[in-house]
N, C-alpha and C positions, 0 to 999 in steps of 0.2 A: 486897213485897206480902204475903208470908206473915206477916211481923212485924206489918204493919198489921192483918191479920185477927185475929191472936192477941191483940193488945193493943187491941182495939176499945173498951175501956172508957175510954180517955182518955190515950194517950201519943202525941201527934202527932209528937214529935221522932223517936222510934224508928221510927215508920211512914215518915216522910220519909227517914230514913237508909236504911231497907230498900228504899224505892223507888229511891233514888239509887244505891246501891252493890250491890244484889243483884238484877239482872234475872233473870227466870224462864228456865227451860230453853228455853221456846219463843221467847224474845226474842233469841236469838243472831243476829248479823249474817248475812245471806244465807240464813236458814232457808227451806226450800222450803215452799210451801203444802201439798203432798201430805204431807210429814212432819208438819206441824202438825195436819192434819185426822186422820190415821190413827195418830199416835203416842200413847203412853200418857203418864201424868204422869211427873215426874222420877224417882221411885223405883220405877216399875213397878207401883204399886198404885193402886186406884181410891179413891173417897171413903169406902168402907165398910171400910177396913183396920183392923187392931187398934190402930194408933198413934193413931187419933182425929184431932181437929182439929189438935193440935200437930204430930203426925207428918206430916200432909198438908201443913201449912205449911212444915215443914222440907224435905219432899220436893219441893215446888214451887219452892223457892228455887234460883236459878241459880248458887249458889256451889259446886256439886258438879261439878267438871270431869270426874271419873271416870265420872259417869252420862251425860254428853253423847254420847260415842261409841256407847254401847249404844242410847240412844234413836234416834240417827241410823241405826244399822243396822236397828233394828226398823221405823222409818218407811220406809227405803229398800226393805226386803223387802215391806212392805204395798203401797207404791206400785207396785213391779214386778209384784206379784201382780195388783193391780187392772188395770194396763195389759195384762198377759197375758190376763186374763179378757176384757177388752174386745176385744182383738185376736182372741182365739179365737172370740168370738161373731160377729165380723165376717166371718171367713174360714172359718167352719165349712162353709158351702155349697160352697166350693172348696178342699178340703184338698189337700195335695201329692199324696197317693195318687190321689185322684179326678182331679186335673188331669193327672197322669202317664198315667193310663188313657185319658183323652180325647185327649191328645196322641199316644199310641201308636196309638190307633184311627185318628186322622186321618192319621198317617204311613203306616199300612198301606193306607188308601184311596188316598192319593197314590201309593204305590208300585205298587198294582194299576193305577191309571190310567196311570202312566208305562210299565208293562210293555205294556199294550194299545196305547198310543201308539207304543211302540218297534216292536211287531209291525206296526202299520199303516205306519209309516215305512219299514220294511224291505220290506214288500210294495209300497209305492208306488214305491220306488227300483227294484225289479226290474221293475215294470210300466212305469215310465218308460224303462228301458233297452230293454225289448222294443218299445215304441212308437217310440222314436227310431230303433232299428235298422230297423224295418219302414218308417218314413217315409224314412230315408236310402236304403235299397236300392230303394224305389219311385222316388224322385226320381233316384237315380243310374242306374237302368235306363233311364228315359226319356231322361236326358242322354246315356247311352252309345249308345242307339239313334240319336239324332240325330247324335252324333259319328261313329258308324259310317257313317251315311247321307251326312253331309257331308264325311267324311274328316278331321275335327278330331281332335286328340290325345285319346286315351282317358284319359290320366293327369290332364289338366285337368278333365275331366268328373267323374272320381272325387274329385278334391280339392274340387270344388264341392259334392259331395253328402256329404262327410265330416261326421258329426254332432258331432264334437269329443270331448273327454275321452280315454278309453283305448280308443276304438273303432278298428277297422281295416277297410278295404275290400279285397277280393281279387277280381281279374279272373281267372276260371277258364275254361279251354278246355272243349270238349265232353267231353273225356276226364278232366277234373278236375285238369289241370295249372295251376299258378299262372302267369298271363301278366303280371300286374302287381299292385302293392299300393299302398295309400295309408293315411295315418294312423299309429297306433301299432302297426305290425306287429311291432316289436321286443318289445312287451309281450304282445300277443295272438298267440301262436304256435300254429298249428294244424298238426299233422302231415299228411302227404299221405294216410295211411291214413284219417284222419278225414274228409277230403274225399271219399274213395271210398265211404264208408258213407252218404253223403247222396244223396237223390234230387234231382239237380240239373235234371232235365228239366222239372220243374214248380215253380212258386213254393211256398215253404214256409219253415218256421222250426223250430228245435230247440235244446235245451240239451245241450251236450257235456260229459261228465265226463272231463277230461283230467288228466294228472299235475300240470299247473300250476294246476288249479282248474276250477270250473264256468264254461263259456263259452257265452253266448247267441249264436245265429247266425240270420240271416234271408237268404234268397237269392231272386233273380228271374232267370229265363232271358231272354236277349237275343234279338233277332230273327234273328241269324246263328247261333244254336245255342249260343253261349257263355253264361256265367253270371256275374252280379255277386253277391258274398256279403259281408255286413257282420257283424262279430263284435265282442264286447266282454265284459268280465267280467259274469257273470249277476247278481252281487250289486248292482253299481252301475256305471253307465257312466262316471262321473266319479271313481271311486276315492276317495270321501269317507271320512272317519273312521268308525269303528264307532259305531252309534247307541247301543248300551248304555253306551259310555264317557261320552257326553254326558249321558245321563239319570242315570247313577250319580253324576256330579259334581253335577247339579242336586239329586238327592235328598239327597246328603250336605250340600250347602249349606243346603237347607231344614231338615234335621234340626238342624244346628248353630244356625241362626237361631232355630228354634222353641224349642230347649232354652235358648238365651240369653234369649229373651223370657219363657219360663216362670220362669226364675230371677229375672229382673228383676221379673216380676209378683209373685212371692212376697215379694221384698224391699220392693217398693213397697207391697204390702198391709200388711206389718208396719209400715212407716213411716207409712202412712196411718192405721192404727189408733191408733198412739201420738200422731200429730198431732191426730187428732179428739178424743182424750181431753184433750190439752193445750188445744186450742181451746175445748172446752166449759167447762173450768175457767176459762180466761181470760175467756170471755164472761160467766160467772156473776159473776166479780169486777168486771168493767167495769160490768155492769148495776147491781150493788149499790153501787159506789163513785161512780157518776155524780152522785148527789145531794149529795155533799160529805161532811159529818160523819156518815157512816153506815157500817155494817159488816155483811157477811153473817155469819151464825153457823151452825155445823153441830154437831149433837148425835150423839155416838157412844154407842149403847146398850150396847155391850159394855164399854167403859171407863167409861161414865157420866161423860163429860166434854163440855164445850162449848167450841168454838173461836171466838175473836174476833180481828179484825185490828186493826192499830194505828190505822186510820182512826177507830175509836170509842174505843180505850183511851187514845190520846195526849191528845185534848181533855179526857177525864175525869181525867187525871193518873194513869193506871194503867199507864204504861209506854209506851215508844216502839217496841215490837216486837210482832209477832203472837205470841199465846200461847194456851194451853189452860187452862181452869178446870175443876175438879171440881165436882160438885153441892154438896159440903160447902163449898167456897170461895164458890160462888154464894149459898148460904144465909147465909154470914157477911157477904157484901157487900150483899145486898138488904135493904130496909126490912122489918121484921116484918109490917107490914100488906100489903105487896106480895109477900111471899115465896110465898104459895100461887099467886097468879096467875103469877109468874115461873116456878115449877116446872111449872105446867100448860102454859105456852107452850113452855118449853124441852124438857122431858122427855116431854110428852104424857100426863100423868096424866088419868084419865077425868073431867075437869070440863067439857070442851067449850070451854074458853077458847083462842082462837087469836091474839089480839092484845090489847095493853094497855100502859099507862104504868107503869113500874117505877122506884122510887127506889133509887139505888145509893150506897153509902158512899164518900165521897172521902177521900183520905189525910189531909186537914186536919180531918176530923171532921164535915163538913157532908154534905148529901145532894144528889146530882145526879139529874136526871130523864132517863130514856131510854125510847124507845118500841120495844117488842118486837112482832114480828109473824111469823107462819108461814103457810104455805099451807093452804087448806081441805082439801086431799087428803093432808095429812101424817099419818103413822102413828107409833106408838110406836117402831117399828124403823127409821124413816127420816124424820128431821125436819131441816129447815133453814129459815132465814128471814133477816130483816133487823132490825138494831137501829139506831135513829136517835137522835142526841144532841139533847135539847131544853133544853140549858143556857141558851142565849141566847134562848129563846122560852118562858119559864115561863108567860106568860099566853096563849100562842098554842096553839090546839088542834091536835093532830097531823093531824086530818082537813083542816083549813084549809091547813096547810103542804103536805100531799100534793096538795090541789086546786090550790094555786097552782103547784106544780111541774108538775102535769099541764097546766095552762093555758099555762105558758111553753113547754113541749114542743110543745103543739098549735100555738101561734103560730109557733114556729120551723119547724115542719114544713109550714106553708103555702107553696106554691110561688110565691105572689104577694108583693109588697112590702106590709108592714102597718105602720101607725103610728097611735098613739092619743094625742090631746091632751086634757088635763083641762079642767074648766070655766073655768079661768083662762087657758087658752091655753098651758099649759106641756107639755113633752114628758113622756109617762107611760110608754108601752110601745112598743117597735118590734122588728122582727126583723132578722136578718142580711141578708135580701134587700134591705130598704130601705137599709141602710148600703152594700151593694155597688153598688147602682144609682148612687148619687152619690159613690162612692169615698171614704166617710168612715171613718177608722180607728175601730175599736170602742172604743178607750180615750178617744176625744174625746166620744162621745155619752154623755150622762148624763141621768137624769131631772131635770126642772125647767128645762131649757133652753127659751127662747122660740123662736118660729118664725124670728125674725130671726137669733138666735144659731145655730140649726141650719142656716139657709141660708148663713151665713158660713162654717160648717165645710165646706160642699159646694163652695166655690171658684167656678169658672166656671159650674157648674150650679145655683148658688144661686137665680138668678132663677126657674128652672123649679120648684124646690122650694117657694119662697115663694108662687108664683102658684097652684100646683095641688096641693100636698101639705100646706099649712098650714091653720089653722082658717078657716072661712068667716065673712064679715062679717055679712050680713043674711039670706042664703039658708039653707035647712035641708038642702039636698042638691044635689049636682052630679055629672054624669057626662059625661066628655069624653075625647077621644083627643088625646094630646099627643106631640110628638117629644122623645126623650131623647138624651143624649150618646152618640156612637158609632153614629149612623144607626139608632137603635132607636125603636120606638113603643110607647106604653103606653096602656091604657084605665083612667083614674083615676075612682074612685067615692068621693065624700065624703058621709057621713051624720052627723047630729047624734045623740048618745047621750042616754040618759034623764037623766044627771046634768048635762047641759049641755055636755059635751065633744064632740069630733069624732073619728070614726074614718075613716081613709083607706086604701083598698086599690087597688093598681095591678097590672093584669094585662098581661103582655107580649103584644102583638099584632103584633110585628114580622113574624113569619111570615105572619100573615093579611094584613097590608098588602102584603107582597111578593107573596103569591099573588094578591091582588086586582089589583096592578099587572101581574103576568105574565098574568093572565086578560084584562085589557083589551088588552094587547099582542097576545095570541093572537086576541082577537076582531077587532082591526084586521087582523091577518095573514089570518085566516079570511075576512073581508069582501073583502080584496084577492084572495084565492084564488078566492072565488066569482065576483068580477067577471072574473078571468082565465078561469075555466071557462066563463062565459057567452060571453065573446068567442071562446074556442076552440070552443064549441058552434056558434056562428054560422058560424065559418070552416069547421068540419067539415060543417055542413049544406050550405054552398055547395059544398064539395069533393065531397060525396056527390051533389049534383045534377049537377055537372059529370061526375062519374064515371058516373052513370046515362046521361047524354047520350052520353058517349064510348063507353060499353059498347054502347048502342043502335047507334051508328054502326059500331062494330067488328062487331057481330053482322050488321048490314045488309051491311057490306063482305064479311064471311065468306060470307054467304048468296049475295051476288052473285058472289063468286069460285067458290063451289061450282056455281052455275047456269052460270056461264061455262065452267068446266071440263067440266061434263056436256055442254053444247051443243057446245063445241069438240071434245070426244071424239067425239060423234056426227058432227059435220060433217067431221072429219078422217079418222075411220075409214072412212067410205063411199068417198071417193076413193082413200084409201090401199089399201083392199082391192082396188079396181079396178086401181090402178097395180101392186100386187104381183102380182095374178093375171095381168094381161096381160104383165107382165115375165117371169113364170115360163113362160107360153106361148111368148113370143118367144125366151126363152133355150133352151127345149127344141126350138125350130124345128118345132113341131107341124104347121104348115101350109106348111112349106117353108123352105129356107135363107134367111138374111137377105141374103146376097150379099157382105158385107164383114166381115172379122174385127173391125174397129173397132166395127161395130154390136153384135156380141156382147159386146164389152168394155163398151160404153156400157149395154147392157141389164143386165149384171151389176151395174154401179155403181148403176143406178136401183133394182134389186131390193134391194141391200144398204142403200141409203139409206132406202127405204121401210120395210124391216123395222126399221132402227134408229129411225126416227121413230115407228113403232108401239110399240116397246118403251119409248121415251121417254114417250109418251102414257100407257101403262099405269103406268109408275113415278110419273108426276105424279098420276094418279088415286089410286093407292094411298097416296101421301104425303098427299094431301088428305083421304082418309078417316081416316087415322090422326090427323091434326091435329084433325079434327072429332070424334074419339072414336066414330066409327061402325064401327070395326074391333073385333070381339069375338072374342078367342081362346078356345079351349077346351083348356087344358092337361090332359093326362092321361098315363098311363104308355104309352110308345110304344117301338118297337124302333128304336133309333138306327142300328144297323148296316144295316137295310134302306133307311132314308132316305138314308144316305150312298152306298150302292151305286147307288141310282136316280139320285142327283145326278151321280155319276161317269159313268154311262151317257149322261146327257143332254148333258154337255159333252165327251164323248170325241171326237166328230167335229170340234167346234170346235178342240180341242187338236191333233188330227191335221192339220187344215187349216193351223193356225198353225205346224206343225213343232215343237211342244212335247211333250216326253215327260210323260205323266200317270201317276203311280204312286199306288195307294191301298192302305193296310194298316190295315183297320178290322175285322178278324175278331174282335177281342176287346172291341169296344165294348159296354158294358152298356146296358140300357134307361134312359131319362130321363123326367122329368115335364115335358112341353112340348106345344105344338101342332104337329102333324105338318106342316101346310102351311107354318107359319112357319119351322120348322126347315129344311125343304127349300129355302125361298126364301133364307134366310140363307146356307146352304151353297152354293147356286148362285151367289149374288152374290160370295162370297169366291173360288170357283173361277174365275168369269168374270173377275174383276179380276186374279187371278194369271196366267191364260192371256193376258189382254190386254197385261199389262206385262212379259211374259217373251219375250225375242227367240227367233227360230228356233234350235233346237239346245239350248234351255234345258230345265229340268225343273221340274215342279210335283208336290208330294207331298201326300197327304191321310192323316193319322194321327189317332188318338184316344187320349187319356190320361185315366185315371179315378182318382179318389180316393174317400174315404168320402162326400163331399157332392155331387160333381158330376163331369161328363164334359166334357173339353175337346177340341173338334174343332180340329186344327192344320192349317192350309194354308200350306205353305212353298214359295217359288219362288226361282229363281236369277236373277231379273230385275234391272232397273236399280236398284231400291231407292229409298228416299225419305229426304230430309233430316229431321233431328229437328225443325226449325222447321216443316216442312210437315206433319208428323204431327199437330201441335196444331190445324191447320185442318180436318182430316178429320172427318167425322161430321155436319157441317152440310149442308143441302140446297144443291146446285149448287156445292159447294166442290171444286176440282180441284187436283191436285198440280203441274200445269204451267200457265203463263199461257195465256190464250185464243188468242193469236196464235202461240204456239210449241208447240202441242199436237201430239204425234206419234201419239196414240191417240184414237179417238172415245169419247165418254162424256158423261153429263150430270151426274155427281156425286151422283146420287140413290141409288145402290146401297148405299153405306155408311150413308147417312142412314136408309134403310128398314131395313137390318139392325140399326142401333143402336136404333131405336124398337121393333122386334120383340123384340130381346133384353131391353130394359128392361121390356117388358110381361110377359115370362115370368120375370122375376127372374134373368136370366143376366148374363154379362159379355162384352164385346167389346173386344179390345185388339189393337194392332199393334206390332210391333218390326221395325225395318228399319235397314239400313246401305247407304249409296250404293255401288253397284257389286257388292254381295254378295247382295242379295235382300231379301225381306220375309217375315215370319212373322205370319200372322193367326190369332188364337185366339178361339174362341167357346165359352164355358163354359155348359153347361146343367145345371140342378139335377136330382139323382136322385130327389128327393122334394119335396113341397110345403113351402115356407118354409125351404128349406135355404140355409145361408150358403156360397156357392161361392167359390172362389179359383183363381187362375191356377197353372199348374205352376211348380215351383221355378226351372227354367232360363230363364224369360222374365220373372220378376217384376222384376228390376232394370232391364231395358231396355225393358219394355213400356210403351206409352202407352195409358191407358184411354180408350176412347170412351164407355163407359157408366159410370154411378155404381155404388155398392155395391148388392147385391141387397136389395130391401125385406124387412125382417124385424123382429120385435119385439126381437131381440137386436142388440147393437152389431156392426159389421162387424169382420172379422178384421184384425189389424194388417198382415198381408201384403197384403191388398187395399188398405189405405191406403198402404202403401209403394209398391205398383205404381202407384197413382194419382199 
């Protein structure tokens, strides 16, 4: 190339030899684009060196192998520097020091949060231990009181109340001696002196500092003067691992993961910067080379060199490798008339020229035409552009070539199929979408094919192509929807052009056709649904009419029942009062003796039957009022202890007459939130049933057990007991535990039904636990405050049968209540 420039006066042989045997330094195989753009010329000098044109030509020659490593090193250093600058600009906002500071601050915040969470966890474990001990000793004291009263083993009651974990239960005498123990008493060891320092006469709790550690203790006095004490490690009842160990491991793992992520982020940022630079360079080259015989060019103002790729140099016969030219070499290559324009475009001389056609000298001595262009925003210090070879289009204007290229790109970018037929019916222009619809290979389609030949290339779909995509016969335009191969649909529009040809555009409407079909199907389904709804509406209207009629009949029947019960009550009470009054006069022998002992026995039976019938009538009327919703309770804070004592006094005579021992221990019953009359009626019903079904010589006890939400009134008897299957029948009106013809006790079965209804109206619970031959325990739980969620005591939850549902509340019921049910 240098030889050709030096001997431009007319030595083509030497120029050809130079081009064939001496490739330039930039033409070496595998040369990087970065090295070509940023490298200097072969000898390290620009076009203004002292050696002149001959020295520049010799320096540009590629026959100097000693100069290639130096240029490669300089190009590598410049490429590395540019990549580093680009990467530094990208990650300047997140430098390693700033990222480390942010990471450290984040870890400090996480550590502070973990420390606060650790303190909260430790406090919650200690509080959980305290609450579990308090609950265990409360349940255990109740179970122990019952065990002492019934003679059951105290150790079983203690084991039932053991809260688990490392807790231990101690049964202490009044003097503080250990009578028994349950749980992990081998771990929780309390010396006798520690027991003596506690005030065991009243309920309480404390934390003991012993040699084995801090021990949390809670105790409750029993009814016989003894004490039940629960103890466990104050730190954690279950002896779980230290909390700080867990959070230390978590913090260490987070630190390691964050440090790894930070290192990976820095590596990824560095790789992303380098990849972005490489991708930008590759995009520039792809955009410039997409047109074929064209080349991007880059001007280096420091070296005063211009870089061209082989895409332009090879067709011009100037080498088969990318290479760099100095301005002196460009001035020797360009035609004298085009030299000023070429220098203005390439180097940015102040002439305002940004594009133009330039003639370049070819090695054979002729002139080749090339079109140079740069961007309008290019400066003298940053210039780049594109060079297009016009060798095969000498009579073709560059603007027309660019316009044709743009038109082809626009046609290819159309999402619809496009085909253009000329005035003679021959194929002129098409896009890839048209070929893909009919599966025609790109190498088969050529300009000049007739419609029949094009249809033959389409195979089975040729009939569709010929009928709807070819030239029209007599019409000027057509617009129609047609089916395509592969269950597709297209909207085809054909129009006549100004020169007499036809243009055809096909739009894919498969989705529209499918949506229309789906819409029709949905309309049919919707119509069917409307018809079904109309039928359902008619049926519902008929059902509502029947319901209104049946409701009217039920209301009439209920009103008739209420009137009947009111009249019956009045009609029965009047003779019953006379019968009971005269029976009492005759029984007391107010007007003289009856004369025979049998008469006195008969009079007593008459009086008892009359009173029983009167009670039955009262119960029926109360049940009727409750069902009709005419009973309005007024719950309020009341003294439960007073109501229980009054109930005991009312049934004391009945228990004495039946030979049943009645015992009441309710001195510690706290107030409840309930209706006083309803509470008294429920307790009287439970006591009456217990006395009724307890044989002579038996015992009935009345106690009260309180917790944070409610107070449970417990009525226990040593009577005959009830089978488990019979318990499920109780609570409904007129349901009895014995068959009608084998009853041993009088009763209507309304007492428990009334009690159940009254307890549900107050938000309480009513439950029974019984074993045949051992007796029955009835529990009525009243809330201590409004909307409290009550539950049964621990000792009856497993065996109790719930007569009432859960207490009404906005909150869900306790799991223990569900288990009891």
